[in-house]
C-alpha positions, 0 to 999 in steps of 0.5 A: 403843328401837333407836337406828338406828330413832330416827336414821332417824326423825330423818332423816325428821322434816323431811319428815313435818313438811312433810306435816303442816304442809301438811295442817294449816297449823299448826306446833304441830299439825304438830309434835304429829302428828310426835310422835304418829307417833314414839310409834306407831312406838316401839310398833310392830314396826318390823322387820315394816314393809317400807317405813318411809318409806311407813309413816311418811307414812301414819301422819302423814297419818292423825294429821293427818286426825284432827286436821282432822276434830276441828277441823271438828267443833269449829267452831261459827262458819262464818265463823271465819277461821283463817290458817295459821302463817307459816314464817319462818327468819331464819337461812336463809342459803342462797338455794336452800333459802329458795326451796325452803322458800317454794315448799313452804309457801306461805301462800296455798296453805295458806289455799286448802287450808283451804277443802277438806274434810279428805278432799279436802285429804289426797288432794290434798296426799299425791298432788299434793305427795308422789306417794303413790299413790291405792291408799294414799290410799283407805284413809286416807280410808275410800274406794276408790282411784277415790274418792280420785282423785276427791277429789284432782281435786275439790280441784285444781279448787277450788284452781285456782278460788281462785287470784287473777288475776295483775295484768298490770301488771308495774311495779305488781307490782314496786312492791308486791313491793319495798314488801313486801320493804322492810317485811319487811326494814326494818319500813317498814309505812307504805310497804307500806300506802300501796302496797297502799291 
């Protein structure tokens, strides 16, 4: 195996993990998708790949889509609620990086994304969050680029429709946020429950 290729893959690993996590909502499944992408790369003729970053994104998206489809096929109870894995980085000392991480893997967004079909989710995440053109998304979901655009549009409408209405009382919002932060920092769960109740 070419060490330069392995090093390049390792540089892309965080981005690929982010794509897979946004699609799957599970750290374990995201790691599995990235590992499967590596295995496919190691078996492919990488020298014939014109744009390795796009190729890797396509492969991790396809692997994630297959995982989503198999999940949907296995679900027997339609009321089964599955929350995405939360991402906690206790060693994050850089506030800018923490803000980017919080923005990129918002738990609430993943809960909403879980209500989309696998094809809608893939089109929405790849286009709106990673800027992948619909010409590349269409073949991934076995549809034309126009149909992929429609999937992303439908997903956008559903995501917007799921967004909670913000509380106009900023003081009350601040009290809840402070209680949440205190509970997270000090373990004061009783104060958080009292505020939420």
